[in-house]
N, C-alpha and C positions, 0 to 999 in steps of 0.2 A: 592683559594680552589674551588674544583668542588663538584658537588653533588654525584659523584661516590666515595664510600669509598675506593675502591682499588686504585684509582688514588691519594688519599690523604695519602696513607700509613696506612690506618686504616683497620682493619679486624674485622668483626662481627662474633663472634662464637655463635651458638645457646645457648640461656640461659645465655649469658655472656654480659658484657658491652663492648663497643667499646674500642679496645686497639691498640696502634701502632704495626706495624708489628715487629719491633725490640723487643718488649716485648712478642709477641705471639710466636716467634721462637727464641730460644736462639742463640746468635751469637758465643759463645765460642765453641771450639772443644771439643770432649769428653776427658775424663781424659787421661793422658799420656799413649798411647797405641802403643809405638814404638815397632815394631816387633823385637824379639830377633834374634840373630844369630841362624840359625838352629842347629848348633853344640852346642851352649850354652843351647838351649831349650832341646835338647836330654840329655845333661849332668845334667840339673836340674831335668828332669824326672827320670833319672837313680839314682840320689841321693835320691829322694823321695822313689823310689822303694826299694833301699837298706835298708832304714829305716823300711819300711813296712815288707820286707822279713825277716830281722834279728829279728824282734819282735816275741818272742815266739819260736824261733828256738832252738832246743836242742844244747847244747855245744858239742865241739869235745870230751871232756872227757866223757860226758854222752853217746855219740854215741859209743865210744871205749869200754865202759863197756858192752854194748849190752844187757842191762836188758830188759825184755819184755815190761815193762811200758814205757821205753824210746822209743822203736820201735813204740809202739802205739801212743805215743805223737808226734813222728816224722811224722807218717802217717797222723795224724789229722792236724798237722801244714802244711804238704805238700798239703793236700786237700784244706785247707783254702786259701793257697797262690798260687794255681796253675796258675791262670791268671797272677798274678804279676811276678811269676818266668818266665813264657813263654815270657812276654813282656820284662823282663830284659835280657833274652837270646837274643831276637831280637836286643835290643839296644847294647848289647855286641858285636854282629856280625857287627853292623854298626860302632861302635866307636873304637873297637879294644883295647882300653886302660882300659877297666873296668875289675875288678877282677871277678872270677867265683863265682857262688852262694855259693859253698863250702868255698871259701875264706872269705865269710861274717860271717861264723860260728865262734863264740867266742871259744877260747881255753878251 
């Protein structure tokens, strides 16, 4: 052993006791962060957006009736979900296999 703590594998942190380097720096890698296939990541995002968009969306039957309160409800829903709808449309252009926003509407 030498008098130099760095040479002995010891690190002194301010206000802490001397600890071996292996204890001061964790040797394990971060949690499993394997990158997803880009296509799979886009599909996962599209699935999440489908759930968000369809929540509170007036049904096809309500829209066909055309009552004023349904139209107002649809406009409020559309204003709340504008960003999600636009992002979903972008994903739909990339993936080509996604249904349209209107197809998400319940009968």
